[in-house]
C-alpha positions as CSV (number, residue, x, y, z in Angstrom):
1,M,12.8,-12.9,0.7
2,Q,9.1,-13.5,1.6
3,L,8.2,-14.3,5.2
4,H,5.3,-16.5,4.1
5,Q,7.6,-18.6,2.0
6,A,10.3,-19.0,4.6
7,S,10.7,-21.4,7.5
8,W,11.3,-20.2,11.1
9,P,15.0,-21.2,11.0
10,E,15.4,-19.1,7.9
11,I,13.9,-16.1,9.7
12,E,16.1,-16.7,12.7
13,A,19.1,-16.7,10.4
14,Y,17.9,-13.5,8.7
15,L,17.6,-11.8,12.1
16,E,21.3,-12.4,12.7
17,R,22.1,-10.1,9.8
18,S,19.1,-7.7,9.8
19,K,16.4,-6.5,12.2
20,G,14.4,-4.9,9.5
21,I,11.2,-6.0,7.7
22,V,8.9,-4.4,5.1
23,I,5.1,-4.9,5.4
24,P,3.0,-4.0,2.4
25,I,-0.3,-2.5,3.5
26,G,-3.3,-1.5,1.5
27,S,-7.1,-2.0,1.2
28,T,-9.8,-4.1,-0.4
29,E,-12.1,-1.6,-2.2
30,Q,-13.6,-0.7,-5.5
31,H,-11.3,0.8,-8.1
32,G,-13.7,1.8,-10.9
33,P,-15.1,-0.3,-13.7
34,N,-11.8,-1.9,-14.8
35,G,-9.8,-1.7,-11.5
36,L,-9.2,-4.7,-9.3
37,L,-10.7,-4.7,-5.8
38,G,-7.2,-5.6,-4.4
39,T,-5.4,-2.7,-6.2
40,D,-4.3,-0.9,-3.1
41,A,-2.8,-4.1,-1.6
42,I,-1.4,-5.5,-4.8
43,C,0.6,-2.4,-5.7
44,P,2.7,-2.2,-2.5
45,E,2.9,-6.0,-2.5
46,V,4.4,-6.3,-6.0
47,I,6.7,-3.3,-5.5
48,A,8.0,-4.6,-2.2
49,K,8.6,-8.1,-3.6
50,H,10.6,-6.7,-6.5
51,A,12.7,-4.6,-4.1
52,G,13.1,-7.3,-1.5
53,D,14.2,-9.8,-4.1
54,E,16.8,-7.4,-5.5
55,A,18.1,-6.0,-2.2
56,G,17.7,-9.1,0.0
57,F,15.5,-7.7,2.7
58,L,12.5,-9.5,4.2
59,V,9.0,-8.8,3.1
60,G,6.1,-9.7,5.4
61,P,2.6,-10.7,4.5
62,T,0.3,-8.0,3.1
63,F,-2.0,-6.2,5.5
64,N,-4.7,-6.1,2.8
65,V,-7.9,-4.7,4.4
66,G,-7.8,-1.1,5.6
67,C,-10.0,2.0,6.2
68,A,-12.4,2.1,3.2
69,Q,-15.8,2.9,4.7
70,H,-16.4,5.5,1.9
71,H,-16.3,2.7,-0.7
72,L,-18.9,0.5,0.9
73,G,-21.5,1.6,-1.7
74,F,-19.8,-0.6,-4.2
75,P,-20.0,-4.5,-3.9
76,G,-16.8,-6.2,-2.9
77,T,-15.4,-3.5,-0.6
78,I,-14.3,-4.7,2.8
79,T,-13.3,-2.2,5.5
80,L,-12.0,-2.0,9.1
81,R,-13.0,0.7,11.5
82,P,-10.0,2.9,12.4
83,T,-10.1,1.5,16.0
84,T,-10.0,-2.1,14.7
85,M,-7.1,-1.3,12.4
86,I,-5.1,0.4,15.1
87,A,-5.6,-2.6,17.4
88,A,-4.6,-5.1,14.6
89,L,-1.6,-3.1,13.6
90,N,-0.3,-3.0,17.1
91,D,-0.7,-6.8,17.4
92,W,1.3,-7.2,14.2
93,I,4.0,-4.8,15.5
94,E,4.2,-6.5,19.0
95,S,4.5,-9.9,17.3
96,L,7.3,-8.8,15.1
97,V,9.1,-7.1,17.9
98,R,8.7,-10.2,20.0
99,C,10.5,-12.1,17.2
100,G,13.4,-9.6,17.3
101,F,12.6,-7.1,14.6
102,Q,13.6,-3.5,15.4
103,R,12.8,-1.6,12.1
104,I,9.3,-2.1,10.7
105,Y,8.6,-0.3,7.4
106,F,5.0,-0.2,6.2
107,L,4.7,0.4,2.5
108,N,1.3,1.8,2.0
109,G,-1.0,1.7,-1.1
110,H,-4.1,3.5,0.2
111,G,-4.4,7.1,1.1
112,G,-7.2,6.4,3.5
113,N,-4.9,4.4,5.7
114,I,-2.4,7.2,6.4
115,A,-4.0,8.8,9.4
116,T,-4.9,5.4,11.0
117,I,-1.3,4.0,10.5
118,D,0.1,7.1,12.2
119,A,-2.4,6.7,15.1
120,A,-1.3,3.0,15.4
121,F,2.3,4.1,15.6
122,A,1.5,6.7,18.3
123,E,-0.4,4.0,20.3
124,S,2.6,1.7,20.0
125,Y,5.1,4.3,21.2
126,A,2.8,5.5,24.0
127,N,3.0,2.1,25.7
128,W,6.8,2.7,26.2
129,S,6.5,6.3,27.1
130,L,3.9,5.7,29.7
131,D,6.0,3.0,31.3
132,G,9.0,5.3,31.4
133,E,11.1,3.0,29.1
134,A,12.9,3.7,25.9
135,C,11.3,2.0,22.9
136,P,13.7,-0.5,21.3
137,Y,12.2,-0.3,17.8
138,R,11.3,2.2,15.1
139,L,8.3,2.3,12.8
140,K,7.9,4.0,9.4
141,Q,5.2,4.3,6.8
142,A,5.6,5.5,3.2
143,N,3.2,5.5,0.3
144,W,4.6,3.9,-2.8
145,F,3.1,6.6,-5.0
146,T,4.9,9.4,-3.0
147,L,8.3,7.9,-3.0
148,P,10.8,10.4,-4.6
149,G,10.0,11.0,-8.3
150,M,7.0,8.6,-8.5
151,M,4.3,11.2,-8.8
152,E,6.3,13.0,-11.5
153,L,6.8,9.7,-13.4
154,C,3.2,8.7,-13.2
155,R,2.1,12.1,-14.5
156,S,4.6,11.9,-17.3
157,I,3.2,8.5,-18.4
158,F,-0.4,9.7,-18.0
159,P,-0.4,13.5,-18.6
160,E,-4.2,13.4,-18.7
161,G,-6.6,11.3,-16.7
162,E,-4.2,10.0,-14.0
163,G,-6.7,11.2,-11.4
164,S,-6.7,10.5,-7.6
165,H,-8.7,7.3,-7.3
166,A,-8.7,4.3,-9.6
167,T,-5.7,6.0,-11.2
168,A,-4.2,4.9,-14.5
169,S,-0.9,4.2,-12.8
170,E,-2.2,2.0,-10.0
171,V,-4.4,0.0,-12.4
172,S,-1.3,-0.4,-14.7
173,V,0.7,-1.9,-11.8
174,T,-2.0,-4.5,-11.1
175,Y,-2.2,-5.4,-14.8
176,Y,1.6,-5.9,-14.7
177,A,1.2,-8.1,-11.6
178,Y,-1.9,-10.0,-13.0
179,P,-2.0,-9.6,-16.8
180,D,-4.8,-12.2,-17.0
181,A,-7.0,-10.0,-14.9
182,A,-6.8,-7.0,-17.2
183,K,-10.2,-5.6,-18.3
184,D,-11.2,-3.6,-21.4
185,V,-14.1,-1.3,-20.2
186,A,-15.3,1.9,-21.9
187,M,-15.4,4.9,-19.6
188,E,-18.1,7.5,-19.7
189,P,-17.2,10.2,-19.2
190,K,-13.7,9.4,-20.4
191,I,-12.1,11.4,-17.5
192,A,-14.2,11.1,-14.3
193,P,-15.1,14.2,-12.2
194,S,-13.1,15.3,-9.2
195,G,-14.1,16.4,-5.8
196,G,-14.6,15.4,-2.2
197,F,-16.9,13.1,-0.3
198,A,-18.1,12.0,3.1
199,D,-19.7,8.6,3.7
200,A,-20.3,5.7,1.3
201,A,-23.7,7.0,0.1
202,D,-22.2,10.5,-0.7
203,Y,-19.3,8.9,-2.5
204,R,-21.6,6.7,-4.7
205,A,-23.8,9.6,-5.5
206,R,-20.9,11.9,-6.5
207,F,-18.8,9.3,-8.4
208,P,-21.3,6.6,-9.6
209,D,-18.7,4.4,-11.3
210,G,-16.1,4.8,-8.5
211,R,-13.4,6.8,-10.3
212,I,-12.2,10.2,-9.2
213,G,-10.6,12.4,-11.8
214,S,-9.2,9.4,-13.7
215,D,-9.2,7.6,-17.0
216,P,-7.8,4.1,-16.2
217,S,-8.7,2.8,-19.6
218,Q,-5.2,4.0,-20.5
219,A,-3.7,1.4,-18.1
220,T,-1.4,-1.3,-19.6
221,A,0.9,-4.0,-18.1
222,E,3.9,-2.4,-19.9
223,K,3.3,0.9,-18.2
224,G,2.9,-0.9,-14.9
225,E,6.2,-2.6,-15.3
226,R,8.0,0.7,-15.8
227,I,6.3,2.1,-12.6
228,V,7.1,-1.0,-10.5
229,K,10.8,-1.0,-11.4
230,A,11.1,2.7,-10.6
231,A,9.2,2.4,-7.3
232,A,11.2,-0.6,-6.3
233,A,14.5,1.2,-6.8
234,K,13.3,4.2,-4.7
235,L,12.0,1.8,-2.0
236,I,15.4,0.1,-1.8
237,E,17.1,3.4,-1.2
238,D,14.6,4.4,1.5
239,V,14.6,1.0,3.3
240,E,18.4,0.8,3.4
241,V,18.6,4.2,5.1
242,F,15.8,3.3,7.6
243,F,17.3,-0.1,8.4
244,A,20.7,1.4,9.0
245,R,19.7,4.0,11.5
C-alpha cells in the first residue's frame, strides 16, 4: 500500500489495524558512468514497494535527497546539509505522529545518511526527554544492503567488482526497476580504485569517474530482480518484528 496512491479515508482505516509505516530514504548523487543519479533512493523505494505489496504494510513517499556533499563535483548531484536534513526528518516524523503513527521505519539506501538519520532520531527523542514525558512512538533505520544475508548475496552474485560506491548490485536493482534506463558503458579501469575522501574536490580527484572499488558494467536487470526479492523478504521479517513491539 502506497501512501501517495491512497486517500485519507484509506489511511484512517489503515491506522485502525496498524500504527506502522516504512519510509524509503536515499540520495540524489552520481553513481559512476552507468549508474542512475537516483540510485540510492530507487533501491529502497522498489524494495519497500515489493515488501509492502506482499505484506500489506504502508509505504510512505521517498525521502530522496540526503547528505551527499562529497559528490557535488559531478553534475546532477543534489545535497542537504546535515542540519537541514535533521530538521526536515523531524518535520516528517512529527507529521506522521500527528496522524497517529507510532512505528516509523526508515529503509535507507545511502551510507552517507546513517549518522544524520541517527542524529535526527536523537533530536526527536530529546524533545520528549527534556519535557519529562514518555515518547509514544519509536523510530528505526536500516540499510537495505545490510539486511541479514544481503551483503553475502551481493558478493556471491558479484565476487569481483562489487565495490563500495556505484556498486554492481545497486545498479542492478535500478535496472530492474527501470530497464529502459539501463546503460552500456565501458569502464576504465574495469575495477575502480578504492580509498577514502574528504570534500567534493578531493573525491573527484581520487575517483574521476565516480566509482569506488566497483565494476558496475556487470549490472543486469535479472540480477537486480534476484536482489530485490531477497531484500524484500528480509525487510518483511524486520518490519513485522518492529511493528509488533
